[in-house]
C-alpha positions in Angstrom: 0.0 0.0 0.0 1.3 3.4 -1.0 1.0 6.3 1.4 0.9 9.9 0.3 2.2 12.6 2.4 0.3 15.9 2.8 3.1 17.6 1.0 2.9 15.4 -2.1 -0.9 15.9 -2.2 -0.5 19.6 -2.1 2.3 19.4 -4.7 0.0 17.3 -7.0 -2.9 19.7 -6.7 -0.6 22.7 -7.4 0.8 21.0 -10.5 -2.8 20.2 -11.7 -3.9 23.8 -11.2 -0.9 25.1 -13.0 -1.6 22.8 -15.9 -5.2 23.9 -16.0 -4.2 27.6 -16.2 -1.6 26.9 -18.9 -3.9 24.8 -21.0 -6.7 27.5 -20.9 -6.5 29.7 -24.1 -6.4 33.4 -23.6 -9.6 35.3 -24.5 -9.6 36.5 -28.1 -11.9 39.3 -27.1 -9.2 41.0 -25.0 -7.3 42.2 -28.1 -7.4 45.7 -29.5 -7.0 46.2 -33.2 -6.6 49.7 -34.8 -4.9 51.5 -37.6 -2.2 53.9 -36.6 -1.4 57.3 -38.1 0.6 55.7 -40.9 -2.3 53.3 -41.8 -0.6 50.2 -40.4 -2.8 47.8 -38.5 -1.8 47.4 -34.8 -2.7 44.6 -32.3 -2.4 44.9 -28.6 -3.8 44.0 -25.2 -3.7 47.7 -24.4 -6.0 50.3 -25.9 -4.7 52.5 -28.7 -3.0 55.8 -27.8 -5.1 58.8 -26.9 -6.2 60.8 -29.9 -6.8 57.7 -32.1 -10.0 58.5 -34.1 -12.9 56.2 -33.4 -13.1 55.3 -37.1 -9.6 53.8 -36.9 -10.4 51.5 -34.0 -11.3 48.2 -35.7 -11.8 45.9 -32.7 -12.3 46.3 -29.0 -12.1 43.8 -26.1 -15.5 42.2 -25.3 -15.5 42.9 -21.6 -16.0 46.5 -20.6 -14.3 45.6 -17.3 -11.1 44.8 -19.2 -11.3 48.1 -21.0 -11.5 50.0 -17.7 -8.6 48.1 -16.1 -6.4 48.4 -19.2 -6.8 52.2 -19.7 -5.6 54.9 -17.3 -8.5 56.8 -15.7 -7.9 59.9 -17.8 -8.3 57.9 -21.0 -11.4 56.2 -19.8 -12.9 59.6 -18.9 -11.9 61.0 -22.3 -13.4 57.9 -24.1 -16.6 58.2 -22.1 -17.0 61.9 -22.8 -16.3 61.3 -26.5 -18.9 58.5 -26.6 -21.7 60.5 -25.1 -22.6 62.6 -28.1 -22.8 59.5 -30.3 -25.0 57.8 -27.7 -27.4 60.8 -27.4 -27.6 61.1 -31.2 -28.9 57.6 -31.4 -31.1 57.7 -28.4 -34.9 57.7 -29.1 -36.6 61.1 -28.8 -38.3 61.8 -25.6 -42.0 62.7 -25.5 -41.2 66.3 -24.8 -38.8 66.5 -27.8 -41.4 64.9 -30.1 -44.0 67.5 -28.9 -41.5 70.4 -29.4 -40.6 69.1 -32.9 -44.3 68.8 -33.9 -45.0 72.3 -32.5 -42.1 73.7 -34.5 -43.3 71.9 -37.7 -46.9 73.2 -37.2 -45.5 76.7 -36.6 -43.4 76.5 -39.8 -46.4 75.2 -41.8 -48.5 78.1 -40.5 -45.8 80.6 -41.4 -45.6 79.2 -44.9 -49.4 79.3 -45.3 -49.3 82.9 -44.1 -46.6 83.8 -46.6 -48.5 82.2 -49.4 -51.6 84.1 -48.4 -49.7 87.4 -48.3 -48.1 86.7 -51.6 -51.5 86.0 -53.2 -52.9 89.2 -51.7 -49.9 91.2 -53.0 -50.4 89.7 -56.5 -54.1 90.6 -56.4 -53.3 94.2 -55.2 -50.6 94.5 -58.0 -53.1 93.5 -60.7 -55.7 95.9 -59.4 -53.2 98.8 -59.1 -52.0 98.2 -62.6 -55.5 98.1 -64.0 -56.4 101.3 -62.1 -53.2 102.9 -63.5 -54.3 102.1 -67.0 -57.7 103.7 -66.3 -56.1 106.8 -64.9 -53.7 107.1 -67.9 -56.6 106.6 -70.5 -58.1 109.9 -69.4 -61.5 108.5 -68.7 -63.6 110.6 -66.2 -63.4 109.0 -62.7 -66.1 109.7 -60.2 -66.1 108.7 -56.6 -68.3 109.2 -53.6 -67.2 111.7 -50.9 -67.8 111.5 -47.2 -71.2 113.2 -47.5 -72.3 110.5 -50.0 -72.2 112.9 -52.9 -70.7 111.9 -56.2 -67.7 114.0 -57.4 -65.5 113.8 -60.5 -61.7 113.9 -60.1 -60.1 117.0 -61.4 -56.5 117.1 -62.6 -55.1 117.6 -59.1 -57.1 114.6 -57.8 -56.1 112.5 -60.8 -52.4 113.3 -60.1 -52.8 112.4 -56.5 -54.5 109.0 -57.5 -51.7 108.3 -59.9 -49.1 108.9 -57.2 -50.9 106.6 -54.8 -51.3 103.9 -57.5 -47.5 104.1 -58.3 -46.8 103.5 -54.6 -49.1 100.5 -54.5 -47.4 99.1 -57.6 -44.0 99.6 -56.1 -44.9 97.9 -52.8 -47.0 95.0 -54.3 -45.4 94.2 -57.7 -42.0 92.8 -56.7 
C-alpha cells in the first residue's frame, strides 16, 4: 500500500492547477485592433493611444471591465465623454422632444401658409393697381363718392394724387 504525504498531495494539486491555467487559451476578445497614423494595423492587449480616431479602432475587447482596467483613468474619462454625443444622437426622442418638434413643424407650416396668403394678396393688389393705373392714364372721367355721400368727379389735381398713390401701390406690391 502506497501512502501519500500531505506535501505530495499539495504538490500534486498545485501541478494540476498550473496545468489547467496553462492549457486555458487566452480570450480573443481582450485584443485591441486599430490603424495607426501611418495606416498600419496594430494589435495589442492595451487600448490605442489617446487621440486615435474612433473610425480607426477596428476591434475592442469584449469585456468592458477589461477596458477600464487596461486604460488609465484619464483615457477612460476621455473615451466616455467622446462616446456621449454619439449615444445621445442615437437615443430615441423623448416625448417632450417629439412635442416640441411637432409644434415647430406646425408653426413652420402656419408661417408658410401665411406667406403664401400674403403673396397671393400682393399679387391681387398688384393686378388691381396696374388696372387702375391704365384707367387713370386713359383719361376717362373718374367719379367717386365723398364722405357726404355725394358723387364727385376727379379734377387734374385729384387725378395726379391718385396716380401717385397707384404708383406707390405698384412699387410695394409688384415685386
